N, C-alpha and C positions, 0 to 999 in steps of 0.2 A: 307836218306834211299831210295834206288831205288824201283821203282814200277815194280817188276819182272813179275807180272801177266799180264801186258799189252803187252808182247812179241807177235807180230802178228803171229808168226810161231808156237806158242804153241798149242798143242792138248791135249784133255782129253781122258782118257780111257772110260769115259761114252760116249754113242752115242749122238752126237749133230747133228740135221738136218741141211742141208745147209740153209744159210740165217736165222738161228735162232737168236732171239734177246738175247739169253742167252748162248753165247759161254763161254769158260773158261776165256776169257779176260774181261767178265762183272763181275760176282760174286756180284750180288746185295744182299741186306739184307732185310729180312721180318720176319713176325710171322705167323705161321700156326697151325692149329689143325690137328693132325694126325688121322689115321684110328682107333687108340686106345683111342681117345678123350684126347690126351695129347697136351697141348699148348707148343710150343717150338719156339725158334728163329732159323731161317734157311737161306739157300741160295738156288739158283737155277742154275743148269747147264743143258742146253737142256730142255728136258721135265721131268727132275727129280728134286724133292725137297730134300734138304740135311739137316738133323737134326743136327744143330751145338751143341745143348745141349748134344746129344748122343756122338758126336765126342769129346766134352770136357770130358765127363765121361770116355771115352775110352782112354784118355790121348794123343789125337792127337795135343793138343795145349800146351803140356808141353814146358816150356822154355819161354812162354809169360806170363807176370804178369796179371792174370785175377782173379777176385773173383770166388769162387768155383761154384757159381750158375749163372755166367754171362749170359750164353745162355739158362738157364732153367727158363726164366721169360716170362711174357706175353707182354712185350714191349721192344723196343730197347733203351729206355732212358738211362739206366745205361751204356750200351756199348758206346753210343754216348758221354756221359759225360766223358768217359775216354780219349778222345782226339785223334788227328790225328795220332800220333805215333802208338797207339794201333790199330786203324782202319787199318792202312797200314800193320802192322805186321800180323794181323789176315787174312787179304785178301791175302797177299803173301803166308801164310801158307796153306790156302785153295787151292790156285793155285798149290802149291807143292803136296798136298795130291792127287789131281785129275789129275796131270800131267800123260800123257800116259806112261811115263817111270818109274813111282813110283809104286812099287808092294805092298807097305805096306797095304793099304786098298783094292786095286784092287784084290789082291790074298787072301783076307780074307773074304770068303762068310758069315761067322757068323757075322762079324762086318758090312758088307754091308747090310745085312738084317735088322739091327737095325738102320742104318744111312740113307738109301736111300729109297725114296718113289716115285712112279709115281705121276705126278701132279694131276691126277684125284682121287688120294687117300687122298688128303689133302684139307683143307678149309682155304683159306687165311683170315687173320684178319687185323685189323688196326695196322700198324707196330709200332706206337709210341703213347704215351699218350701226347696229344697236349694241352699245357698250354695256348698258345696264337696263334693267326692266323691273319696275316696282309695281306690284299689283295691289290695288286698293278696292275695298268695297265701293261701289259707285253711288250708293244711296242708303238711307236708313232702311228702306224696304228690302234692298238687296241683302244687307247684313242680316236682317230679320229672317228672310226666307231661307238663307243658307243655314242660319242657326237652328231653324226648325228641323232641318234634315238630320242634325247630329245631336241635338240636345232637347231637353224638355221644352215644348213650345212656350211655356210660361216664362222661361228664362232664355229665350232665343237670342235676344239682343244683349250682349255683354255690356257692362256699364262704361268701359273705356271708349266705346265707339262714340258716345255722346260728347266726348272731350277732345279726342285726337283722331286724325286719320289712321285707320287700321290697315296695314298693308304688310307685304312680305316681298322679298326679292325673288322674282321668278327666273326661269332659265331663258336667257336671251337667245341662246343658240337654236331654240326650236320655235322662234317666231317666223311665220311664213305668210306670204301674200294669199289673199282669198283665192279659192279655187284649187289650191294644192291639196291632193288627197291626204287624209289623216288616217294613220294606222291605229286600229283599236289596240290600246295598251294591254300589257300583261302584268300581273303582280299578285300579291297576296290579298285575299279577302277573308272575312270571317262570316260564313253563312249564318243566317238566323237560327238561333237555338243551339249552335255548335260552340265548342270551347277551343277547338284547334283550327287554325287557318288552313286554307287551301290555296294552291297556285293555279292561275289560269287567266284567260282573257276577261277583261272587264265586261260586266253585263249591264252596267248603269252609266254609260257614257252620256254626259250632259254638256250643255253649253251655257255660257253666260254672255248675254249681249251687253257689251260695255263700250265705252269710248276711251281712247288713249290719247294722251298729250305727247307730242313730239317736242322735246326741249333742246336748247343749246347746251354746249359744253362749257359755258362761260365761267363757272366758279371752280375753284380748286378746293381740295380737301381741307376742311376746317374753316372755310370761308362761307359765311352766311349770305343768303339773298333775302333782303327784307320782304315781308309778305306783300307790301304795297308796290313792290317792283317786280313781283313774280311774273306778271303777264308779259313783261318785256323779254323774257327768256323762253316764252312758249311760241314755237313756230306755228303749230297748227294741230289738228286733230284727225284721227282715223277711227273707224269703227273697229272694235276688237271682239272676236269670238274666243272666249277663254274656255277651251275644252277642258272637261273635268271627268275623271273616272270616279264617280261618287262612292262605289262600293270599296274600291281600293283606298280612297281618301278617308272613309269612315274608320277603317282599321288602322291606318298609319299616322293620322294627323295628331294624335295625343302623344306626348305633350308638346312637341316642337312645331306642329303645323304642317302645311302642305309640303309634299315631296314628289314622289313619282306620279301620284294621281293628278298632279297639276302641271307637270313640265314636259308632257309628251308633244304638245302642240298648242300654239296660240295663233289664230289667224287674224291678220289685219287687212283692212281695205288698202289697195295699193296707191290710191290718191290721197295726199295729205291736203285737207281743206284748211286754209290759213285762218288764224284768229281774225285777221282783217275781214275776210269774207263772211265770217260768222257774226261780226259786230252788229249788223242790223237786227239780228235775232236774239240779242241779249235780253234776258229777263231777270228779275230779282229772284235770288235763291230763297229757299224756305228759311224761316226764322230758326235759329239754333237755340235750343233750350236744353241744358243751361248755357248761358252766354260763354263763348270761348274765352280762354285766358288772354290777357293783353299780349 
């Protein structure tokens, strides 16, 4: 099925500022609270939030097999579970609805008033119910920089990173949408030159700018997904700010790794940008040396 929405010449009848992160070629997915205190699944074009639940009730998704309440929920989990074919059909349909040459919604002010909100009229929510969260180094440079904080800089990059993705399971209950205030954590630290730890607020709160993949729940425990099929199970990506209390982390991470220093908050952008939307920007990854195992 072609990705019609990615046509770079396509324009929307909604006003989209120059250099906006949300042209009609993006069409991300998120969850927001409307000015009427209704939680709905939506998308964004320019500086407008689009209520997909209202669009569904008004029959704009007719012909696509969706449950009656698909977009009238407080998370995207059910939609994501429907799989890649459904994601692409819905995204293509949204592109058609808001295409500059399509009058169906454009010339229906009654429907527009129900469906479209200014961004300052909505409150973004966490877009998915997160059952599990695994935190990986995002690059060789990232792994090296973190290693320099806690080890001899000459041995900053541990040898296993060159062979396998190095990650740990973070605390999914403290993932929050961007803009939610983060409390400075408290814990034990070992001050420089001291032999006994002290308890108090972290003085070295840091962040790591990363990206996160939002995946389906397609496989069951013990069932593998072949690497060459992995992309079929990735819905999209968000930006992730992985807050870190470096002074607490330095004291507690040996020998089992991150704990309290890394689980007090992780902020994600509330709009999930689909892999389809990112397809035109695909580039070849760096060569891996040594070559990965088959």
